[in-house]
N, C-alpha and C positions, 0 to 999 in steps of 0.2 A: 942161869936161869935168876938171876935177882935182877939182870939187864932185863930181864923179859917184862918179869911182875910189874919194875918200876916202868917202863913201857905201855903194860898192859894199865895199870892205874891212870896213867898220867893222860893219855889217849882217850880212857873215857872220862875223865874227871875234863877234859877242853869240849871233848864233842858234848856233853852233858849242857858243858855252860854256854857253848855256838846252837846246840838247839832251845838251850832257855830265854836265851836273849831273841834268837827267833820269835818264838812264842810270844814273851813278853813284848814286843814288837807288834807281834798280831792282837792279842787279847786287850791287853791293857791299855793299849795304846789307839782301841777302837774307840770313838766316841771319849775322848781320854778324862774329862772334867764329869761328864753324864755317868760313864760308864765305872770309875772308879767310885761314883758314890755308890752306883747300885751295887756293886760287888759288896761293900762295907755295909750296905743296908741290909744286901741281903744276909750275908755275914751273920748281923744281929740275928735275925730274924732267923734262919737257919741252928744258928749255935742254942738260940733257947726255944728250939722245938717250934717255932709257929712258921716256918717257910711252905715251899709251894710243893708238890710232888712231881715228878720222882726224888727230887734232889735229896726234898727231906731227908728220905729213909737209907741214902748214904752217908751216913754219921759219919765219920770217922772222920774226913779231912777238917771238919770246922773244928775241934776241939784241939787238933794235934796244929793249927795258924794258932789259934786263940790262947793257946798254954805254952808252944814252943816255937815252932817257926819264926813270929811276928817280933820274938827279939833277938833274932837273929842279925848282925852286923851288916848283913850281904845287901848290897842297894843294886839294883839294878836301870841300867841308861835305858833312856825311852826321848829319842828327838823330839819328837814331836810335846813331851811335855817339859822338857828344856828351853824349848821356843816359848811355849806358852808362860811359862813359871817364866819368864825374860822379860817378855812383853805386855806382860797384865803386872808388872811390876813388884813382884815377888823376890825378886835379886837383887839385892841393894848393893852389888859390888859394881867399885866404879866404873871399872875398864867394861861392863856388861853394860851400863847406863850410855856409856860412849859410842859401843859396839850399834847399841839399838838405836841411837842418832845416826849412826851411817848407814845401818841397815835401810833407814825411813828414805834416808837422803838417795843412797843410791837406787831405789823407787821409785819416789817419787819427792822431787828436789824443792827446795824451798820456795823459788817464783814458782810452779803448780803448785803446792800447795797456797799460795796465795789467788792465783788465779781459779783455782777451785770456791776458796774462799768468796773472792767476788762474785762468780756467776752465779752462787746457790743463792746468795743476797740480792742480786739480781733479779732471782727467781723466784723468792721469796716476795720480794715489792711488787712484783707483776702481780701474783698471785692477792696480795694484801689488797693491791686498787682493782681489781677487778671485783674483789668480793665488798669492798666499801664505797666503792664510786666515787672516793673522793681523796686526792691525793692528798691535802694534809693527816689528815684518820689514818692514809698508808703511813706516812713518816712516820708517824706517832706511834703507832703499831709496832712496827719496823725495829724504831727504839726498844721498844720494849723486849723485840725478839733478842735484839743484839746484847743486850746488860748482860744475857741469861750466858754471854761468852763465848758461845758456838762456834763463832770465827777462831780463837784462842785454841780450839780444843783440835782445829783442821789442821794449823798451822804446828801446833805442838802438842799433840793426843796422847802423850805417855802420863803427864800428870792428871789427866782426868779418865784414864783408864785405869789409872793406880788407885786414885779415888773414889772409882764408882766400883770398883773388884771389892775396896777394903769395906763396905755397904754392907757386902753381898754373904746370907747369912752363914752359920759357919762350918756348916758341913760342903760350902764351897772352897772358902779358904782352907779347910784342912787339907783340901787336894793337895795346896802345895806347901805348908806345913812340913816339914819332914820329919819332926819329931811326935805331929800329931797318930792317935791312935790309928786313922784311917790308913794310913800312907805306911805303916807299919802292917799292917792288915794285909794291905796290897802289894809290899815285898814281899810279907810272908809268903802267901799262895805263891808267886814264883821260886823261891827257893825252897818251897816244899816242892813244888815239879823239878826243883835243879835235883834235889837231895834223891827224890824218887826215879830221876832218870839217870841218875848214876846207878841205882839198886838195879833196875831193869837190864841196862848194858851188862854189870855186870853178871847177872844169872844169864843174860842172852849169851855170853861168852861161853861158859860151862855147859850153856842149852848145846849150841852149837858142835864145843868139843868132842860133846859126847858120841856126834855123827860122821866130823870132820875134821881137819886137820887144826893145830894149835896157829897154821897161817891164814889159813881158811875164816877159822874162827875168828882172826882178830879182824880181816880184811870185812868179814861180816859186818861191822859195827859201827863203821862208816854207810856203809847200805842201809842201813838200819834206821840210824837215825833220818838219814833221807824221808823214809815212811813215817817219821816222827814227828817231822816239821810239818809234812802235810796235813796231818790228822790235826792240827791248830788253825787249821783253816778253815773250820766250824766247831768250835772248841768252847761249850760251856759249862759241861761238869767238870768241876774241878777234884772229883776224887780218883778220875778216872784214871791218870800213871798210877794211882796207889794200887788201883786194880788192877793193873797189866801185872804190874811187879807179882804180885800175889799169886795169880794165875800163871805166869811164867815160872813162879819158883812151884807152885802144884806139878806143872807139866817137869819138869827136872827133879823133883823129888817124886813121882810118878814114876817114874822111866827108872828112876833108883831102886826102884824096890823098899823105900822107907817106907816103915811097921804103919799100920790102918791108921791109929790114932796120932800119928802125924798131921795125916794128911785130913784128920777131921777138925784138929783141936785148927787146921790152916780155913778150912771149908768154914767153920763156926765164924774166925776172925774176918774171913770174906764177905760173911752175910751182912756185915754190919758198912761195909762199902758200895757192893754188888752183889745181890744176891742172886742176878743171871751166871753171872761168872763164879759163882760160888756153886751154883750147879753143874756149870758144865765142866768143874775142876770133880765136880764125885761124879758124875755119869764118865769123863776120862776115867777115873780110876778103879771105876766099876767094868769099863768093857776091857782096860788092860789085867786085870783080877778077877776075871769074870769064874766061878765057878758054880756047880750044882751045890754045891755043901750047905748044909744050913747055917751054918756059923759066916760063911761069908757073905750068903744073902740076906744074911739079919746085917752085916756090917753095912754092904753095899745100900740098904735100904733107909738104912739111918743117915750114913751121909747125905743119900737124893733128899731123904725126906727133911733135913735141917733147913737149907734155903731155901723150902717151900714153907716151913712153918713158920720158918724168920720173915717173911715174904708177908703172910696173913698178921703177924703181929706185931712187923712195923707198923701195915696201914689201916690196924683196925685197935689196936691196944696202945703203942708208942706214943703213936703222931697218927691219932684218928680226924683231927679238923685237917690233914693236908689234903690240899684241893689240887690235882692235876694242871699246868698251866698247856696243857696239845694233848690232844686226844691220845687215848690209850692204845688203839688201833687205827694207823696213817696207813695203810695198805694203798688205798683211793691214791693220795696224795704222790706216794712214791711211784704208784704204774702212771700219772701227769706229770713227773720231776723228772726231766732227761738226765740231769746229774745223779739223779738214784742210778741211773745205768750207768753211765761214762763214768762218774769219783771209784764205784766199787770195782766198773773192770780196768782202769786205769790201777790201781792199788794193786788188786792180785792178779792182773796177766802176768807177772814174771813166773808166781810160785807156780800159779795154774800150768804155765808151759812143762813143768814136770813133775805132775801132779802123777803121772803112772809112775816114779820111781817108791811111791807108798810101799809099792808090793812090794820092795827089796829089804824092808826094814819090818823087822815083828813087832814095836812100840806100833807104828802107822797103821800095817795089817790090822790089830786088834782096835783099833782106836779110832780109825777114821769116820768113824759114821757119825759122830759128835758131830761132826761141820755140818750138817745134814740140818736138824733143827738148829743150833746155834745160825746157819742163814736165814732159814725162813722167819723164828723171832727175830732178826731183828728188820728183816723186809715190811716182817708186816707192823708189827711193833716200834721201831725205832727210824729216825731219819736215815734212810739210805745214804742218802749224799753225805752223811758224817763220816768220814772214812775213819777215825779213830775209832768206830764197835767194831771195825775188821782188824783192830792191830791184835787183840788174840789171836786171831786168823792165822796173821803174819805170821806171830811167832812161832806158833806151830807147824806154817810148814817152810820157815826159813832152812832150817837142816836138809828137806828136801827141793830147795831151790840150789843151796848152794853146792854139793852134793851131785844133781843133777849139769852145773855150770862148770864143776871140775870136771867129770868125764866126759863132758861135750870138747872140751878145747884141751883133756889128755887124750883124746882120741883122735883128734885134728893133726896133733901138734906131729912135723915131719925134723 
């Protein structure tokens, strides 16, 4: 049992590190300099309550990064960032400078650079002569142009690039300062995703174990990580893994029939992350524990109304100046976007193959209806090509998928 526990924890940490690293390359690696500056500026605005909707309403990640995760010693490898850091002269180690020279020479030899400079000088002289119609004037102007030292920049570009970028604004140079607040925030967001990926996979294991064997639950972690990486392909909202963890925890707690106040507390916390996920947690709880008794109806109504009330308060009271950066209803865009059909089908094709097994489990028989409004909401108001939106659905259906696979192969084994 002890070996199993060590194996489980180690596996979850390793998978989470791999998933977060791949996500870091996809998210922070995109437009490495501009993207990181934008992330930092957005972080500051969102932390101060001056950001755009709907991100501003999903407030929880920003103070978590600001006051907890940016102080983590974890740093995340990024090949593009390292190359830029070295080429732009921010890494002063001698062997790095030597590698820069070797890299440049391997691609463009000194002789080729000399030839490029001569050809460019001849081109400039030709154009000056065309403009002035006077060889003497053209030569004088060419001398003025050459005094800028541009030929040396071509022959040995690294000193020029280094000096050029030193004159850039602080928010650009901060990207390459490992001790800057900007760098700490960027790596803080990745570390936050790493921690919550660990928590998601841990909850997933126990969620799977409710319906399947220990071995199947263990193997499912590898499969789920593939879908997590897939979801990073179009990833803009930093709160999502926190919300996915809370939603997954909600499913487990609901199935374990925890007291209503535990789920109510979870829904309240979720409302500061994603009110839509909080709403569907409440809906699943109400469906599973449905009763016509007055006390139950009041409890269910309260739980469902909290996310709706929080949606109003966040939009009208807490952050009334937050403006949506996209249309609130984008059904027309989804209908005209082929990826809005292809990606969800690729994402959900495997669990949907075994969806009929829902009727074999009491929990699913009682709760499956929540999937319909969830899909309608995300197709109507969300970019359906962003498959991260359907990860709660994937978590919900994962036991069905693996119990179906297990029964299929057990039936066919000889």
